[in-house]
N, C-alpha and C positions, 0 to 999 in steps of 0.2 A: 504494500500500500504506500502510495506517495505521501510525503509529509506536506504540511501546509504552512504558509507564512503570511503575515499581514504586511502589505506594502502600500505605499502611495507612489503613483507615477504621474509625471507631467502629462497633461491632456494634449499638449501640442506635439512633443517629441517622443514621449514614452519613456523618458529616462526615469529610473528608479530613484526616488528621493530618499535621502538619509533619514533614519528614524529621528523623530523630534525636530524635524525641519521647521523653521519659523515660517508660518503661513503668510506673514507680512513681507517675506522676501521674494526672490525670483528663482526660477529654475536654474541650477548650476550649469546646465548644458546649453539651453537656448535663450535664457533670460526672460522668459514669459512670466508675468506676475502670477503668484500662487493664490492670492486672495481675489479670485475671479470666479464668475459663475461656472465656467467650464471645468474648474478644479474642485467644485463643491459637491458634497454628498447629495445635496438636494436638487442638483441640476437635472431636469427631466423635460425634454422637448415636448412630451405629451401632455404636460400640465399647463394651466393658465400662467402666462408670463414665463413659461419654461422653468418653473420652480415648484417643487413639491411642498414648499412652505407657503403659508398665506402672506403674500407681500402686497403692498398697496399700489406700487407702480412698477412697470416693466423696466428692467435694466437692458438697454439696447445692445451695448457692446459686451458680449459674453466672455471675451478673452481679455478684456481690460480690467485693471485693478478697480475694486469698488469697496464701499464701506458697509456692505450688507451685514446686519447684526445676526442673521441666521446662518452665516457661513460656517461650514465645517469641512476641513480638508478631506477629500475622498480617500478612503482606505479600502482596499480590496483584498480578498483572500486568493492567493496563487498557490499552485502546486509547487512543491520544492523538488525540482528534478536535478538536485546536486549529484555530482559523481559519487557513486557508492550507495545511492538510495535504490531500493528495489524498483525494477521496471515492470510495467504491466505484462509484457510478453513472458517474463520469467515466471510470474504467477500462473499464467495460462499453461506454460509447459509443465510446471509442477503438477497442476491439476490433471492434465492429460496423461501424465505418466502414472498416476494412480490407477487409471482404468485401462491402461494398455495391456493387451494380451501378451503373455510371455512368449518369447521366440522359441520355436521348436529346436 
């Protein structure tokens, strides 16, 4: 089974942000502001004003820095595919070998 880890990534370039990164700063790779709608947990294009939180007015530029009080830096769960971690195909081979007929 693959491990899991909690990470934040830049919405523009996909760079993994260091743990405890200041949300008032910028991405170390591309310089995009982190305190912006596109970087927020509540950003959802399917909701009114593209935000899952009740906000009174739409923020037009989603990639620009803003002062939204509902902002929370998006954190996602990713699979940890580090070297040495078990691979899915290894588990399948082990399962198949349990029911393999012995060779004559």
